[in-house]
C-alpha positions as CSV (number, residue, x, y, z in Angstrom):
1,M,-20.7,-19.9,-53.6
2,S,-20.4,-16.2,-53.1
3,D,-23.4,-13.9,-52.1
4,F,-23.2,-12.1,-55.5
5,E,-23.8,-15.5,-57.2
6,T,-26.6,-16.2,-54.8
7,A,-28.3,-13.1,-55.1
8,H,-27.8,-13.3,-59.1
9,Q,-29.5,-16.8,-59.0
10,L,-32.6,-15.9,-56.9
11,E,-32.9,-13.0,-59.6
12,Q,-33.0,-15.2,-62.2
13,A,-35.1,-17.4,-60.6
14,K,-37.6,-14.9,-59.9
15,A,-37.8,-13.8,-63.6
16,S,-38.6,-17.2,-64.7
17,H,-41.1,-17.7,-62.8
18,R,-43.6,-15.6,-64.3
19,G,-45.4,-18.0,-66.7
20,I,-45.8,-20.5,-63.6
21,P,-48.8,-21.2,-61.9
22,A,-49.4,-20.3,-58.4
23,E,-50.2,-24.1,-57.8
24,L,-46.9,-25.0,-58.8
25,S,-44.8,-22.7,-57.1
26,F,-41.6,-23.5,-55.6
27,E,-43.3,-23.4,-52.1
28,H,-46.2,-25.6,-52.9
29,V,-43.8,-27.9,-54.4
30,I,-41.5,-28.0,-51.2
31,K,-44.4,-28.4,-48.7
32,N,-45.4,-31.6,-51.0
33,R,-48.9,-30.0,-51.6
34,T,-49.0,-30.8,-55.5
35,T,-49.4,-34.0,-57.5
36,P,-47.5,-36.1,-59.8
37,P,-45.8,-35.2,-62.3
38,C,-45.1,-32.4,-60.3
39,S,-44.6,-33.4,-56.7
40,L,-41.9,-33.4,-54.2
41,N,-40.7,-36.8,-55.3
42,D,-40.9,-35.8,-58.7
43,F,-38.4,-32.9,-57.9
44,M,-35.9,-35.0,-56.4
45,N,-36.0,-37.3,-58.9
46,Y,-35.5,-34.5,-61.3
47,L,-32.5,-33.3,-59.5
48,Y,-31.0,-36.7,-59.2
49,H,-31.6,-38.3,-62.5
50,V,-31.5,-35.3,-64.7
51,E,-30.0,-32.5,-63.3
52,H,-27.4,-34.6,-60.9
53,N,-27.7,-32.3,-58.3
54,A,-29.6,-33.5,-55.3
55,E,-27.5,-32.6,-52.2
56,S,-29.4,-29.4,-51.7
57,L,-32.8,-30.7,-51.6
58,Q,-31.6,-33.5,-49.3
59,F,-30.0,-30.8,-46.9
60,F,-33.2,-28.3,-47.5
61,L,-35.7,-31.0,-46.5
62,W,-33.5,-31.7,-43.1
63,Y,-33.5,-28.1,-42.4
64,C,-37.1,-27.5,-42.7
65,D,-37.9,-30.5,-40.6
66,Y,-35.5,-29.8,-38.2
67,V,-36.7,-26.0,-37.7
68,E,-40.0,-27.7,-37.1
69,R,-38.9,-30.0,-34.3
70,W,-36.7,-27.2,-32.6
71,S,-40.0,-24.9,-32.5
72,G,-41.4,-27.8,-30.6
73,L,-38.9,-27.7,-27.9
74,L,-39.4,-26.8,-24.2
75,P,-38.1,-23.1,-23.3
76,R,-35.4,-24.6,-21.1
77,Q,-34.0,-27.0,-23.8
78,K,-33.7,-24.1,-26.2
79,A,-31.9,-22.0,-23.4
80,L,-29.1,-24.7,-23.8
81,S,-28.7,-23.5,-27.7
82,Q,-28.7,-19.6,-28.3
83,P,-28.7,-18.3,-31.8
84,W,-25.2,-17.8,-33.0
85,D,-24.0,-14.4,-33.3
86,P,-20.3,-14.2,-33.5
87,E,-20.2,-10.4,-32.6
88,N,-21.2,-11.4,-29.4
89,A,-19.5,-14.4,-28.9
90,K,-16.8,-14.9,-25.4
91,E,-13.8,-15.6,-27.4
92,P,-11.6,-12.8,-28.4
93,R,-13.0,-10.8,-31.5
94,S,-9.9,-11.5,-33.8
95,R,-10.4,-15.2,-33.5
96,F,-13.5,-14.7,-35.8
97,I,-14.4,-13.8,-39.2
98,T,-16.5,-10.8,-39.4
99,Y,-18.8,-11.8,-41.8
100,S,-22.3,-9.7,-42.7
101,H,-25.0,-11.8,-44.1
102,K,-26.1,-9.5,-46.7
103,R,-29.0,-12.0,-48.0
104,A,-30.1,-12.8,-44.8
105,R,-29.6,-10.8,-41.6
106,S,-32.2,-7.9,-42.3
107,D,-35.1,-9.9,-43.5
108,K,-34.5,-13.9,-43.4
109,I,-33.1,-14.4,-39.8
110,G,-35.6,-12.0,-38.5
111,K,-38.9,-14.1,-39.9
112,I,-37.3,-17.5,-39.3
113,M,-36.2,-16.5,-35.6
114,T,-40.1,-15.2,-35.2
115,I,-41.1,-18.7,-35.8
116,L,-38.3,-20.5,-34.3
117,E,-39.0,-18.6,-31.0
118,M,-42.3,-19.2,-30.4
119,D,-43.0,-20.0,-26.5
120,S,-46.8,-19.9,-26.5
121,E,-48.2,-22.0,-23.8
122,K,-50.1,-23.8,-26.3
123,K,-46.6,-25.3,-28.0
124,T,-45.3,-25.6,-24.8
125,R,-48.1,-28.0,-23.7
126,E,-48.0,-29.9,-27.1
127,S,-44.2,-30.3,-27.2
128,F,-44.3,-31.6,-23.2
129,D,-47.1,-34.2,-24.2
130,G,-45.2,-35.3,-27.3
131,Q,-42.1,-35.8,-25.6
132,T,-43.0,-39.5,-24.5
133,A,-43.8,-40.4,-28.0
134,R,-40.9,-39.1,-29.8
135,G,-38.7,-39.6,-27.2
136,S,-37.5,-36.9,-24.8
137,I,-34.4,-35.1,-26.1
138,S,-33.7,-33.8,-22.7
139,T,-34.0,-37.0,-21.0
140,T,-31.3,-38.3,-23.5
141,A,-29.1,-35.1,-23.2
142,S,-29.0,-35.3,-19.4
143,R,-28.2,-39.0,-19.4
144,D,-25.2,-38.3,-22.0
145,S,-23.7,-35.3,-20.3
146,S,-21.8,-37.1,-17.7
147,R,-20.0,-38.9,-19.9
148,P,-17.4,-36.8,-21.9
149,R,-17.4,-37.2,-25.7
150,T,-14.7,-36.9,-28.1
151,P,-15.8,-34.9,-30.9
152,P,-16.0,-36.3,-34.3
153,P,-12.7,-36.1,-36.2
154,A,-14.6,-34.3,-39.1
155,I,-15.5,-31.3,-37.0
156,L,-12.3,-30.2,-36.4
157,S,-10.9,-26.5,-36.2
158,P,-10.1,-25.1,-39.6
159,T,-6.2,-25.8,-39.0
160,G,-7.1,-29.7,-38.5
161,T,-6.1,-29.7,-34.7
162,T,-8.5,-30.4,-31.7
163,K,-8.8,-27.1,-29.4
164,E,-10.5,-27.1,-26.4
165,D,-12.9,-24.1,-27.6
166,W,-13.9,-26.5,-30.4
167,Q,-15.4,-29.0,-28.1
168,P,-18.9,-29.5,-28.8
169,F,-21.5,-28.6,-26.0
170,T,-22.7,-32.2,-25.6
171,I,-26.1,-31.4,-23.3
172,Q,-27.3,-29.1,-26.2
173,P,-30.6,-30.8,-28.0
174,F,-29.9,-32.5,-31.0
175,R,-26.0,-32.4,-30.5
176,D,-25.2,-35.6,-32.7
177,E,-27.4,-34.9,-35.2
178,I,-26.2,-31.5,-36.0
179,S,-22.6,-33.3,-36.0
180,R,-23.7,-35.7,-38.6
181,V,-25.3,-33.0,-40.7
182,V,-22.0,-31.2,-40.9
183,R,-20.1,-34.3,-41.5
184,Q,-22.4,-35.0,-44.5
185,Y,-23.0,-31.9,-45.8
186,I,-20.8,-28.9,-44.7
187,V,-17.2,-29.8,-44.4
188,E,-14.7,-29.7,-47.0
189,G,-15.1,-33.4,-48.9
190,A,-18.3,-34.5,-47.2
191,P,-19.9,-37.0,-48.9
192,R,-22.7,-34.6,-50.1
193,Q,-20.7,-31.6,-49.8
194,L,-22.8,-28.4,-50.5
195,N,-21.5,-26.0,-52.8
196,L,-20.6,-23.2,-50.0
197,S,-18.2,-20.4,-50.3
198,A,-15.1,-20.5,-47.5
199,K,-16.8,-17.7,-45.3
200,D,-20.1,-19.8,-45.4
201,R,-18.6,-23.1,-44.5
202,E,-16.4,-21.3,-41.7
203,W,-19.5,-19.9,-40.5
204,C,-21.0,-23.0,-40.1
205,L,-18.6,-25.0,-38.7
206,R,-17.7,-22.7,-36.1
207,A,-21.2,-22.0,-35.3
208,S,-22.1,-25.7,-35.5
209,Q,-19.2,-26.0,-32.6
210,H,-20.8,-23.5,-30.3
211,T,-24.9,-24.0,-30.8
212,T,-27.3,-26.5,-32.1
213,H,-29.6,-23.5,-33.1
214,P,-30.9,-23.6,-36.4
215,S,-28.8,-20.4,-36.9
216,A,-25.7,-22.0,-37.4
217,L,-26.4,-23.7,-40.5
218,L,-28.5,-20.7,-41.9
219,P,-25.5,-19.6,-44.7
220,A,-25.7,-23.3,-45.8
221,F,-29.8,-23.2,-45.7
222,T,-29.9,-20.3,-47.9
223,V,-27.3,-21.2,-50.3
224,A,-29.8,-24.5,-50.9
225,E,-32.4,-22.3,-51.2
226,A,-31.0,-20.6,-54.1
227,N,-29.9,-23.3,-55.9
228,L,-33.4,-25.0,-55.6
229,R,-35.2,-21.8,-56.4
230,S,-32.8,-21.4,-59.7
231,R,-33.7,-25.0,-60.9
232,H,-37.5,-24.9,-60.2
233,P,-38.1,-23.3,-63.4
234,G,-36.3,-25.9,-65.4
235,F,-38.3,-28.6,-63.2
236,V,-41.5,-27.5,-64.3
237,R,-40.9,-27.4,-67.8
238,W,-39.5,-30.8,-67.3
239,A,-42.7,-31.9,-65.5
240,R,-44.8,-30.1,-68.3
241,S,-43.0,-32.9,-71.0
242,N,-45.5,-36.0,-71.6
243,T,-42.8,-37.5,-73.9
244,N,-39.5,-39.9,-73.6
245,K,-36.8,-38.5,-75.5
246,S,-37.4,-41.0,-78.3
247,R,-41.0,-40.0,-79.0
248,M,-40.1,-36.5,-78.6
249,V,-37.7,-37.3,-81.4
250,F,-40.2,-39.1,-83.3
251,A,-42.9,-36.4,-82.7
252,R,-40.4,-33.8,-84.6
253,A,-40.0,-36.2,-87.9
254,V,-43.9,-37.0,-88.0
255,G,-43.9,-33.1,-88.2
256,V,-41.1,-32.8,-90.8
257,L,-42.5,-35.3,-92.9
258,L,-45.9,-34.1,-92.9
259,I,-44.4,-30.6,-93.9
260,M,-42.4,-32.3,-97.1
261,L,-45.4,-34.0,-98.2
262,G,-47.4,-30.8,-98.0
263,F,-44.5,-29.1,-100.3
264,A,-44.5,-32.4,-102.5
265,I,-48.2,-31.9,-103.0
266,D,-48.0,-28.3,-103.7
267,I,-45.0,-29.0,-106.1
268,L,-47.2,-31.0,-108.1
269,L,-50.4,-29.1,-108.3
270,I,-48.0,-26.1,-109.6
271,L,-46.7,-28.2,-112.2
272,S,-50.1,-29.3,-113.1
273,R,-52.9,-27.7,-115.5
274,R,-55.4,-27.7,-112.1
275,S,-57.1,-24.9,-110.5
276,H,-54.8,-22.5,-108.4
277,F,-57.4,-22.9,-105.3
278,L,-56.9,-26.3,-105.5
279,R,-53.6,-25.6,-103.9
280,I,-55.4,-25.0,-100.6
281,V,-55.4,-28.9,-99.9
282,C,-51.6,-28.3,-99.0
283,L,-52.8,-26.9,-95.6
284,I,-54.0,-30.2,-94.5
285,P,-50.6,-31.7,-94.4
286,W,-48.7,-28.4,-93.1
287,W,-50.9,-27.2,-90.4
288,P,-50.6,-30.6,-88.5
289,G,-47.1,-31.0,-89.4
290,I,-45.7,-27.6,-88.2
291,T,-47.8,-27.9,-85.2
292,S,-46.6,-31.3,-84.4
293,F,-42.9,-29.9,-84.8
294,I,-43.8,-26.9,-82.5
295,A,-44.9,-29.3,-79.9
296,G,-42.1,-31.8,-80.2
297,C,-39.8,-28.9,-79.7
298,Q,-41.6,-28.3,-76.5
299,C,-41.3,-32.0,-75.6
300,L,-45.0,-32.5,-76.0
301,C,-46.6,-35.1,-78.2
302,V,-50.0,-33.6,-79.2
303,I,-51.6,-36.9,-79.7
304,L,-50.7,-37.8,-75.8
305,H,-52.1,-34.6,-74.8
306,F,-55.6,-34.9,-76.2
307,K,-55.5,-38.4,-74.2
308,N,-54.2,-36.5,-71.2
309,V,-51.6,-39.3,-70.6
310,R,-47.7,-39.0,-70.2
311,Q,-45.2,-41.6,-70.8
312,R,-43.6,-43.0,-67.9
313,R,-39.7,-41.9,-66.6
314,P,-37.4,-44.5,-67.0
315,W,-37.1,-44.8,-63.4
316,E,-40.5,-45.5,-63.2
317,Q,-41.0,-48.5,-65.4
318,E,-42.8,-51.4,-63.9
319,G,-40.3,-53.7,-62.0
320,Q,-37.2,-51.6,-62.2
321,I,-38.0,-49.3,-58.9
322,F,-36.3,-51.6,-56.7
323,D,-33.1,-50.4,-54.9
324,E,-30.5,-52.8,-54.2
325,G,-30.9,-52.2,-50.5
326,D,-34.7,-53.0,-50.8
327,I,-33.9,-56.3,-52.6
328,K,-31.5,-57.8,-50.0
329,K,-33.6,-56.7,-47.2
330,G,-36.4,-58.3,-48.5
331,S,-38.7,-55.3,-48.4
332,S,-42.0,-55.0,-50.4
333,P,-43.1,-52.7,-52.7
334,E,-45.9,-50.5,-52.4
335,T,-48.1,-49.7,-55.3
336,S,-49.6,-46.0,-55.4
337,T,-53.1,-45.1,-57.2
338,D,-50.8,-44.1,-60.4
339,G,-49.3,-47.7,-60.6
340,I,-45.8,-46.9,-59.8
341,Q,-44.4,-48.9,-57.5
342,K,-43.1,-46.8,-54.2
343,H,-40.8,-48.4,-51.3
344,S,-41.5,-47.2,-47.8
345,R,-38.4,-46.4,-45.8
346,H,-37.1,-49.9,-44.2
347,N,-33.9,-48.5,-42.3
348,D,-35.4,-47.8,-39.2
349,S,-32.5,-46.2,-37.7
350,I,-32.5,-43.5,-40.1
351,S,-35.9,-43.2,-39.6
352,S,-35.6,-42.5,-36.0
353,T,-32.5,-40.2,-36.1
354,T,-33.7,-37.8,-38.8
355,S,-37.3,-38.1,-37.4
356,S,-38.5,-36.3,-40.6
357,R,-42.0,-36.2,-41.9
358,V,-41.4,-34.1,-45.0
359,D,-39.1,-36.9,-46.4
360,P,-40.7,-38.5,-49.5
361,L,-37.8,-40.3,-50.9
362,R,-38.0,-43.8,-51.9
363,K,-34.3,-44.9,-52.1
364,E,-31.7,-45.6,-49.5
365,S,-29.2,-43.8,-51.4
366,L,-31.2,-40.6,-51.5
367,Q,-32.2,-40.2,-47.6
368,T,-30.9,-37.6,-45.6
369,F,-27.9,-39.4,-44.3
370,G,-27.5,-41.8,-46.7
371,P,-24.3,-42.7,-48.8
372,K,-22.5,-40.1,-51.3
373,N,-24.6,-39.5,-54.2
374,D,-22.9,-41.3,-57.2
375,Y,-24.3,-40.1,-60.5
376,T,-21.9,-42.2,-62.4
377,R,-22.7,-45.5,-61.1
378,E,-25.5,-47.0,-63.8
379,E,-28.4,-48.4,-62.0
380,D,-30.5,-51.6,-63.4
381,W,-33.2,-49.8,-64.7
382,V,-30.4,-47.6,-66.8
383,V,-29.2,-50.6,-68.6
384,S,-32.8,-52.2,-69.1
385,Y,-34.1,-49.1,-70.7
386,R,-31.1,-48.8,-73.0
387,R,-31.5,-52.4,-74.0
388,K,-35.2,-51.9,-74.8
389,N,-36.2,-51.9,-78.1
390,L,-36.7,-48.4,-80.1
391,V,-40.4,-48.9,-81.0
392,Y,-41.1,-49.9,-77.5
393,K,-39.7,-46.5,-76.6
394,I,-41.6,-44.7,-78.9
395,F,-44.8,-46.2,-77.8
396,D,-44.2,-46.5,-74.2
397,E,-46.8,-47.4,-71.5
398,T,-48.8,-44.0,-70.4
399,I,-50.0,-42.9,-67.0
400,P,-52.8,-40.0,-66.6
401,V,-51.5,-36.7,-66.0
402,Q,-53.0,-35.8,-62.4
403,N,-51.9,-32.3,-61.9
404,R,-54.2,-29.8,-63.0
405,A,-51.6,-27.1,-63.3
406,V,-49.9,-29.4,-65.4
407,R,-52.4,-29.9,-67.9
408,M,-52.9,-26.0,-68.0
409,L,-49.6,-25.6,-68.9
410,Q,-49.8,-28.2,-71.7
411,D,-53.1,-27.0,-72.7
412,R,-51.1,-23.4,-73.1
413,T,-48.4,-24.9,-75.3
414,V,-50.3,-26.9,-77.3
415,F,-52.6,-23.6,-78.1
416,F,-49.9,-21.6,-79.2
417,A,-48.3,-24.7,-81.2
418,V,-51.8,-25.0,-82.8
419,L,-51.9,-21.3,-83.4
420,W,-48.6,-20.8,-85.0
421,G,-49.1,-24.0,-87.2
422,G,-52.0,-22.5,-88.8
423,V,-50.6,-19.2,-89.2
424,G,-47.5,-21.1,-90.9
425,A,-49.8,-23.1,-92.9
426,S,-52.0,-20.4,-94.0
427,V,-48.6,-18.0,-95.1
428,L,-47.2,-21.1,-97.4
429,T,-50.9,-21.7,-98.4
430,V,-51.2,-18.4,-99.6
431,G,-48.0,-17.9,-101.0
432,S,-48.5,-21.0,-103.0
433,L,-51.5,-19.2,-104.7
434,F,-49.5,-16.7,-106.4
435,I,-46.9,-19.0,-107.9
436,P,-48.3,-19.3,-111.6
437,S,-49.1,-22.8,-112.8
438,R,-46.5,-24.5,-115.2
439,N,-48.9,-26.4,-116.9
440,L,-46.3,-29.3,-117.4
441,I,-48.8,-32.1,-116.1
């Protein structure tokens, strides 16, 4: 992804965010401050099941957590990994790609570095007290520094050969974790390869070999952020929906049938000897018919909206949320307050490696260092939902809408649907009054 494409995505995202409430902003969703159906976990489900592009959020969550953990290091640990700057590197200048980060060098790097380099006494004291609880990085690094390591085969020089200047600095904090992240998201052909330009990928590969400072992967973070921001408006519109596809088609069909019923009544009254003003009764089927059709086009069911409920997503269906890994390992589901079964992270090795406190993901395939996102494989719930009877899909089980901001978006959509439905029905009714009677019936 080039600088122009990234900037274009950000501009489009800014334009699309105008109608989104502040409570559903990208920052609130990412910080997991919103409730279903617009929570961070719902955002991941949307990217994975609908957009088929979850890699950016998986990397983004890890990077945010990594920055937080980095800021808690002791000053002497931070000194082992300085911010990456190819202009001031020790190697000959010709061996580096002269690359100016137009989108981040002035603003983003300055702000992030200011946060990262906070070394006040309070931070130092808190990080020192927490070393025993979460495992001291410096102790592990000093213990391992006496043993030479061979760099991972996936993180080689761009020519595919291992050179002395490409050996990783093993005493740096989080060296193993950075190497895993590069193998997982950065290198060409990685299991969860990010859509990076050649310059961005080269920057990250070179920088990650010399430092574990968060600035080493800043280009990848910038691209992931732009990608997520461009998809956030679509996610909010998806979260606003309270129906599945079958119910949405059913709502539109009911709207069309009511409109046709209004026309049928109007034609009969025109052909009859009845009074012109009796045709006003056509307003009764036209108004709700047009309203239902307009709301259905916005993926909303008016009846469900007035009940303040939404239909469950297919992957939220009862008893279908278990992952194969959960079943094999015998973990038990946890039931949330809204009745949706959720699963705790059962892989202790993954949890201890990532040390992530912001990862809300339920399934092993969606963890930071999980397997490749296979969007072509049909999960059990896909097969079960496809076999479900159409009537059951239309009248599928529902759960309450917890998010008040989402409710406000639905109120606005239904209000305009009712408004335009009334305008359309009134125009049709008034137009019908000017048609002369045929006096045939």
